[in-house]
Each structure stands twice: as structure tokens, then as C-alpha cells.
C-alpha positions as CSV (number, residue, x, y, z in Angstrom):
1,M,0.0,0.0,0.0
2,E,1.4,3.3,-1.0
3,R,1.6,6.0,1.7
4,S,1.0,9.6,1.2
5,S,3.7,12.2,2.1
6,K,1.3,14.2,4.1
7,S,1.8,14.5,7.8
8,G,-0.8,14.6,10.5
9,S,-2.7,12.7,13.1
10,D,-3.9,10.1,10.6
11,G,-0.8,7.9,11.2
12,L,0.9,8.6,7.9
13,H,4.6,9.0,7.9
14,T,6.3,12.3,7.2
15,T,8.9,13.2,4.6
16,P,12.1,15.2,5.0
17,R,10.1,18.2,3.8
18,S,8.1,18.2,7.0
19,A,11.3,18.6,9.0
20,V,12.1,21.6,6.8
21,R,8.6,22.9,7.3
22,R,8.9,22.4,11.1
23,R,12.2,24.4,11.1
24,F,10.6,27.2,9.0
25,D,7.6,27.3,11.4
26,Q,9.9,27.5,14.4
27,F,11.8,30.4,12.7
28,A,8.6,32.1,11.8
29,A,7.4,31.9,15.4
30,E,10.8,33.3,16.6
31,V,10.5,36.2,14.1
32,A,7.0,36.9,15.4
33,K,8.0,36.9,19.0
34,F,11.1,39.0,18.2
35,G,8.8,41.4,16.4
36,A,6.4,41.6,19.3
37,V,9.1,42.5,21.7
38,G,10.7,44.8,19.1
39,T,7.4,46.6,18.6
40,A,7.1,47.2,22.3
41,G,10.8,48.4,22.4
42,L,10.1,50.6,19.4
43,L,7.2,52.3,21.2
44,V,9.2,52.7,24.4
45,N,12.1,54.1,22.3
46,L,10.0,56.7,20.4
47,L,8.0,57.6,23.4
48,V,11.0,58.3,25.6
49,F,12.8,60.0,22.7
50,N,10.0,62.5,22.1
51,L,9.5,63.0,25.9
52,V,13.2,63.7,26.5
53,R,13.4,65.9,23.4
54,T,10.4,68.1,24.4
55,A,11.0,68.1,28.2
56,T,14.7,68.8,28.2
57,D,17.3,70.8,26.4
58,L,19.3,67.8,25.3
59,P,20.5,67.7,21.7
60,V,18.5,65.4,19.4
61,V,21.1,62.6,19.3
62,R,21.7,62.6,23.1
63,A,17.9,62.4,23.6
64,S,17.9,59.5,21.1
65,V,20.7,57.7,22.9
66,T,18.9,58.0,26.2
67,A,15.7,56.6,24.7
68,T,17.7,53.7,23.1
69,V,19.2,52.7,26.4
70,V,15.8,52.6,28.1
71,A,14.5,50.5,25.2
72,I,17.5,48.1,25.4
73,C,16.7,47.5,29.1
74,T,13.0,46.7,28.4
75,N,13.9,44.6,25.4
76,Y,16.3,42.4,27.3
77,I,13.5,41.5,29.7
78,G,11.2,40.7,26.7
79,F,13.7,38.7,24.8
80,R,14.9,36.7,27.8
81,Y,11.5,35.9,29.3
82,F,9.3,35.8,26.1
83,T,11.1,35.4,22.8
84,Y,14.1,33.2,23.9
85,R,12.7,31.8,27.1
86,D,13.5,28.2,25.9
87,R,17.1,29.0,25.1
88,D,20.2,28.2,27.1
89,K,20.2,30.0,30.5
90,S,23.4,28.6,31.9
91,G,25.7,31.5,31.2
92,R,23.6,34.6,32.2
93,T,26.7,36.8,32.8
94,K,28.0,35.9,29.3
95,E,24.6,36.3,27.8
96,L,24.1,39.8,29.4
97,T,27.6,40.9,28.4
98,L,27.0,39.8,24.8
99,F,23.5,41.4,24.8
100,L,24.9,44.7,25.9
101,L,27.8,44.5,23.4
102,F,25.5,43.8,20.4
103,S,23.0,46.3,21.7
104,A,25.7,49.0,21.9
105,V,26.6,48.2,18.2
106,G,22.8,48.5,17.4
107,L,22.8,51.8,19.3
108,V,25.6,53.2,17.2
109,I,23.9,52.0,14.0
110,E,20.5,53.5,15.0
111,N,21.8,56.8,16.2
112,G,24.4,57.0,13.5
113,V,21.5,57.3,11.0
114,L,19.9,60.0,13.1
115,Y,23.3,61.8,13.5
116,A,24.0,61.8,9.7
117,A,20.5,63.2,9.0
118,T,20.7,65.8,11.7
119,Y,24.2,67.0,11.5
120,G,25.2,65.9,8.0
121,F,22.0,67.0,6.1
122,G,20.5,69.5,8.6
123,L,17.2,67.6,8.9
124,D,16.3,68.5,12.5
125,S,12.5,69.1,12.6
126,P,10.6,66.8,15.1
127,L,9.0,64.9,12.2
128,Q,12.4,64.5,10.4
129,S,14.1,63.3,13.6
130,N,11.3,60.8,14.2
131,V,11.5,59.5,10.6
132,F,15.3,59.0,10.7
133,K,15.1,57.6,14.3
134,F,12.6,55.1,12.9
135,V,14.8,54.2,9.9
136,G,17.8,53.8,12.2
137,I,15.9,51.5,14.5
138,G,14.9,49.4,11.4
139,V,18.5,49.0,10.2
140,A,19.7,48.3,13.7
141,T,16.9,45.7,14.2
142,L,18.2,43.6,11.4
143,F,21.6,43.5,13.0
144,R,20.2,42.8,16.5
145,F,18.0,40.0,15.3
146,W,21.0,38.2,13.7
147,S,23.4,38.8,16.5
148,Y,20.9,38.0,19.4
149,R,19.8,34.7,17.8
150,T,23.4,33.7,16.7
151,W,25.5,34.8,19.7
152,V,23.4,35.8,22.7
153,F,20.3,33.6,23.1
154,R,21.8,30.4,21.7
155,T,19.8,27.2,21.2
156,L,20.4,24.3,23.6
157,P,22.4,21.6,21.8
158,A,20.2,18.9,23.4
159,R,17.1,20.5,21.9
160,E,18.6,20.3,18.4
161,A,19.6,16.7,19.0
162,V,16.0,15.8,20.1
163,A,14.5,17.6,17.1
164,S,16.8,15.8,14.8
165,A,16.0,12.4,16.4
166,E,12.3,13.2,16.2
167,S,12.5,14.0,12.5
168,F,14.4,10.7,12.0
169,L,11.8,8.7,13.8
170,E,9.0,10.4,11.9
171,E,10.6,9.2,8.6
172,L,10.6,5.6,9.6
173,P,8.0,3.3,8.1
174,E,5.0,2.1,10.1
175,G,6.1,0.0,13.1
176,G,9.3,1.9,13.6
177,A,11.6,-0.7,11.9
178,I,14.7,0.6,10.3
179,P,14.9,-0.7,6.7
180,G,17.5,-3.4,6.3
181,R,17.6,-4.2,10.0
182,R,15.7,-6.8,12.0
183,N,14.0,-5.8,15.1
184,Q,14.0,-7.8,18.4
185,R,10.9,-9.9,17.5
186,Q,12.3,-10.9,14.1
187,R,15.6,-12.1,15.7
188,V,14.1,-14.1,18.5
189,G,11.5,-15.9,16.5
């Protein structure tokens, strides 16, 4: 009897494509969670930026740096306890150090765009500052996503091994026998 390559609760075996699909789904969920925390961080960043800019005499880039630091603090909490809560927690000091290091690079990218617009091109109205702050946040977010998932919130090696073993088991024919090998019942009699 020919088996379909669809997966599901009907007992049919899965193909290697389903393992790829599962990885894609996991990545999509990670992007969505990162986006949710990032959106909250964006709102905090822009709110603090505009509040500091209107309530103080700080220059635009200093107000932006202040806002970025506040957003970095709130984002760490969101990333650690929401987006990457299932990731390795054994080296918190190293994790926090790397997070701050990559966040500082993101801060430079984000505020570098604002600095270039403000002091390089003279675009300093509140609307222009918000637009370039937003653009800087967007560019820095790409860097942060890559660096946080690659270096800061690393996956547990055991989780990858389990996922690999599960995908291997799903690819076995019905009954779990490995093709070309006899199982215990076949050897004994």
C-alpha cells in the first residue's frame, strides 16, 4: 500500500520536507516573538525620545541615545523571558555581556543614521528626527536579530539533537523498523 507524504494525526509517515517545514515554522514563530518584543521596544524608544526631546534641552542625538538605552533594558526582559525563554540559561553573565555589546553596536547604527540626518544633512525638525530615528531602528533591528539569535540567546544543543532524532523517527516506516535491520521480534523468532 502506497503511503502519502502528508503528515498529520492520521498515522501517515512524514517526509524530510516536513522537517524543513517544522524548522521554518519555528523560525517564523521566533521572528513573530522578536517582532512583538521589538514593537514594544520601538514604542518605548520613540515615546522616551519624544518625551526627552520636548521636556529637556538635550540635543537630538543625546535624547535618542537616552531613549535607546531605556528600550534596550526593556527589550532584554522581553527577549529573555518571552522570545528566547526556551534557550540556554546557563551563562547569564556571558549572555548579558553579549547582549549589551551587540545592543551597543545597534545603538551606534541606530543613532548614526539620526546623527547623519541631523548634522550631515541639517534635517532636524521633530518629524524628520522621528523618521530618521525610525529608519535607524529598522536598520539596527536587522543586526540585532541576527546577533541575538546567533550569539546571545543560543539554542540548547540537546534540543537540536532531540528535534533531529524526532524527525528521523517520523521518517521511519510504520512500526518503527529501520529498513534493512531486523527488530527484536524478528531475531528471537
